[in-house]
C-alpha positions as MATLAB code, in Angstrom:
seq = 'XXXXXXXXXXXXXXXXXXXXXXXXXXXXXXXXXXXXXXXXXXXXXXXXXXXXXXXXXXXXXXXXXXXXXXXXXXXXXXXXXXXXXXXXXXXXXXXXXXXXXXXXXXXXXXXXXXXXXXXXXXXXXXXXXXXXXXXXXXXXXXXXXXXXXXXXXXXXXXXXXXXXXXXXXXXXXXXXXXXXXXXXXXXXXXXXXXXXXXX';
ca = [
       6.628  -27.673   10.485;
       3.975  -25.477    8.904;
       0.637  -24.089    9.943;
      -1.799  -21.256    9.297;
      -4.255  -19.255   11.384;
      -7.579  -18.247    9.809;
     -10.499  -16.333   11.322;
     -14.008  -16.169    9.831;
     -16.047  -13.681   11.883;
     -18.991  -11.498   10.843;
     -18.297   -8.617   13.241;
     -15.093   -7.583   15.050;
     -11.656   -9.164   15.446;
      -8.993   -7.637   17.719;
      -5.465   -9.001   18.130;
      -3.183   -7.219   20.589;
       0.363   -7.925   21.797;
       0.683  -11.256   20.001;
       3.097  -13.225   17.816;
       2.279  -15.524   14.895;
       4.929  -17.791   13.382;
       3.046  -18.540   10.166;
       0.476  -17.030    7.777;
      -2.769  -15.558    9.062;
      -5.997  -14.879    7.166;
      -9.201  -13.017    7.987;
     -12.744  -12.759    6.709;
     -14.428  -10.137    8.891;
     -15.966   -6.663    9.067;
     -13.642   -4.849   11.489;
     -10.060   -5.999   12.054;
      -7.691   -4.378   14.563;
      -4.122   -5.612   15.069;
      -1.820   -3.805   17.517;
       1.619   -4.498   18.992;
       1.808   -7.735   17.024;
       4.394   -9.565   14.893;
       3.581  -11.974   12.084;
       6.410  -13.983   10.517;
       4.299  -15.000    7.524;
       1.657  -13.356    5.322;
      -1.377  -11.335    6.377;
      -4.218  -12.232    4.010;
      -7.424  -10.230    3.982;
      -7.605  -10.154    0.186;
      -8.449  -13.398   -1.568;
     -11.476  -15.454   -2.547;
     -11.954  -16.523    1.068;
     -10.598  -13.494    2.938;
     -11.630   -9.868    3.268;
     -11.845   -7.191    5.968;
     -13.902   -4.048    5.459;
     -12.229   -1.811    8.073;
      -8.639   -2.546    9.087;
      -6.398   -0.872   11.677;
      -2.763   -2.004   11.981;
      -0.692   -0.237   14.642;
       2.852   -1.116   15.717;
       2.571   -4.120   13.440;
       5.405   -6.133   11.886;
       4.955   -8.539    8.997;
       7.832  -10.758    7.919;
       6.327  -11.257    4.482;
       3.574   -9.690    2.352;
       0.193   -8.303    3.274;
      -2.960   -8.210    1.179;
      -5.952   -6.094    2.207;
      -9.288   -5.731    0.422;
     -12.056   -3.637    1.974;
     -13.265   -0.095    2.575;
     -10.841    1.554    5.010;
      -7.231    0.776    5.905;
      -5.157    2.621    8.496;
      -1.557    1.491    9.126;
       0.669    3.330   11.604;
       4.145    2.730   13.083;
       4.557   -0.528   11.169;
       6.882   -2.436    8.837;
       6.130   -4.902    6.069;
       8.895   -7.323    5.129;
       7.780   -7.949    1.546;
       5.154   -6.281   -0.660;
       1.766   -4.756    0.133;
      -1.179   -5.167   -2.236;
      -4.148   -3.012   -1.261;
      -7.644   -2.654   -2.718;
      -9.626   -0.129   -0.659;
     -11.644    3.036   -0.839;
      -9.472    4.889    1.701;
      -5.927    4.020    2.820;
      -3.793    6.014    5.242;
      -0.199    4.934    5.921;
       1.707    6.832    8.613;
       5.290    5.966    9.609;
       5.314    2.775    7.559;
       8.147    0.930    5.790;
       7.399   -1.478    2.940;
      10.477   -3.516    2.085;
       9.640   -4.319   -1.531;
       6.698   -2.682   -3.276;
       3.302   -1.100   -2.856;
       0.628   -1.652   -5.480;
      -3.090   -2.048   -5.907;
      -6.327   -0.117   -6.430;
      -6.965    2.661   -3.904;
      -9.526    5.421   -4.319;
      -8.034    7.790   -1.707;
      -4.362    7.216   -0.760;
      -2.598    9.199    1.963;
       1.114    8.562    2.627;
       2.829   10.252    5.555;
       6.413    9.338    6.545;
       6.314    6.261    4.315;
       9.242    4.452    2.673;
       8.478    1.887    0.012;
      10.168    0.350   -2.984;
       8.389   -0.085   -6.286;
       8.185   -3.323   -8.242;
       6.626   -5.195  -11.144;
       3.069   -3.941  -10.772;
       0.695   -0.985  -11.034;
      -0.569    1.414   -8.389;
      -3.884    3.059   -9.323;
      -5.367    5.860   -7.240;
      -8.036    8.513   -7.660;
      -6.723   10.908   -4.998;
      -3.106   11.144   -3.777;
      -1.791   12.932   -0.685;
       1.919   12.324   -0.025;
       4.092   13.983    2.637;
       7.671   13.262    3.798;
       7.610    9.969    1.888;
       9.759    8.068   -0.604;
       8.817    5.617   -3.347;
      11.879    4.148   -5.090;
      12.231    1.436   -7.726;
      15.335   -0.757   -7.687;
      13.690   -3.743   -9.366;
      14.281   -5.264  -12.775;
      10.742   -4.535  -13.919;
       8.182   -2.049  -15.197;
       6.234    0.030  -12.674;
       3.237    2.286  -13.260;
       1.490    4.841  -11.057;
      -1.796    6.206  -12.397;
      -3.695    8.990  -10.664;
      -6.949    9.136  -12.604;
     -10.523    7.920  -12.829;
     -10.613    4.439  -11.330;
     -12.625    2.921  -14.166;
     -10.382    4.150  -16.982;
      -6.910    5.705  -16.739;
      -7.719    7.753  -19.857;
     -10.468    9.565  -17.940;
      -9.660   12.293  -15.437;
     -10.162   12.171  -11.714;
     -11.783   15.204  -10.094;
      -9.642   14.936   -6.944;
      -6.721   17.069   -5.779;
      -3.123   15.828   -5.811;
      -0.713   16.941   -3.076;
       2.966   15.908   -2.873;
       5.134   17.624   -0.244;
       8.785   16.977    0.664;
       8.649   13.582   -1.033;
      10.378   11.639   -3.799;
       9.250    9.193   -6.475;
      12.300    7.750   -8.240;
      13.349    5.041  -10.661;
      16.974    3.885  -10.667;
      17.716    2.430  -14.105;
      21.273    1.190  -13.579;
      20.308   -2.508  -13.700;
      17.273   -2.859  -15.979;
      17.714   -1.444  -19.440;
      14.565   -0.870  -21.439;
      12.195   -1.028  -18.497;
       9.485    1.588  -18.004;
       8.570    3.821  -15.098;
       5.375    5.825  -15.585;
       3.864    8.360  -13.194;
       0.706    9.591  -14.898;
      -1.550   12.252  -13.340;
      -4.893   12.880  -15.053;
      -7.178   15.068  -12.953;
      -9.357   18.163  -13.158;
      -8.541   18.903   -9.514;
      -5.668   20.972   -8.157;
      -2.094   19.624   -8.354;
       0.424   20.804   -5.750;
       3.989   19.430   -5.824;
       6.189   21.206   -3.267;
       9.848   20.567   -2.314;
       9.730   17.160   -3.988;
      11.591   15.055   -6.581;
      10.090   12.945   -9.353;
      12.885   11.427  -11.406;
      14.190    8.496  -13.452;
      17.962    8.013  -13.586;
];
């Protein structure tokens, strides 16, 4: 059998201590999901779905999530597939993303995050990364641009901070593929006790 759960609400949606066997979608202003497991997709990023302010805490998704809005805060959670995010501010704390993280994020903060990289592009204006790992095992190109959001050739004015973290491409299976980590900013850049490497 198959089925989906969709919510269209102009104010607040809260889901606590619940389980969903299939996909769920939201079109709302404020979305809070805590202590909840979803076996399918979480969709708040499509023509019909969007959530301006999203909080996910102790959340498990069996497949991908898509979030489009202003603010996203994910803590103590795991995502079974990829995460595509389009927000002004995103903070991930103690989060595992099984495949890859990509999207368009103005201010990205990663703390105790593990994610793989895949066939897409991650664009950010400001990057803060601590005790986190981004690794690419896929047979694909992957690009990370830290720059002006309108044009990667134009500089951001934001600071970049990477502490005790790693950003790595493992090239043992995909010959000729590209991994690009491009920082273009007039702000301060601090990379401390970290590894950025392609092998």
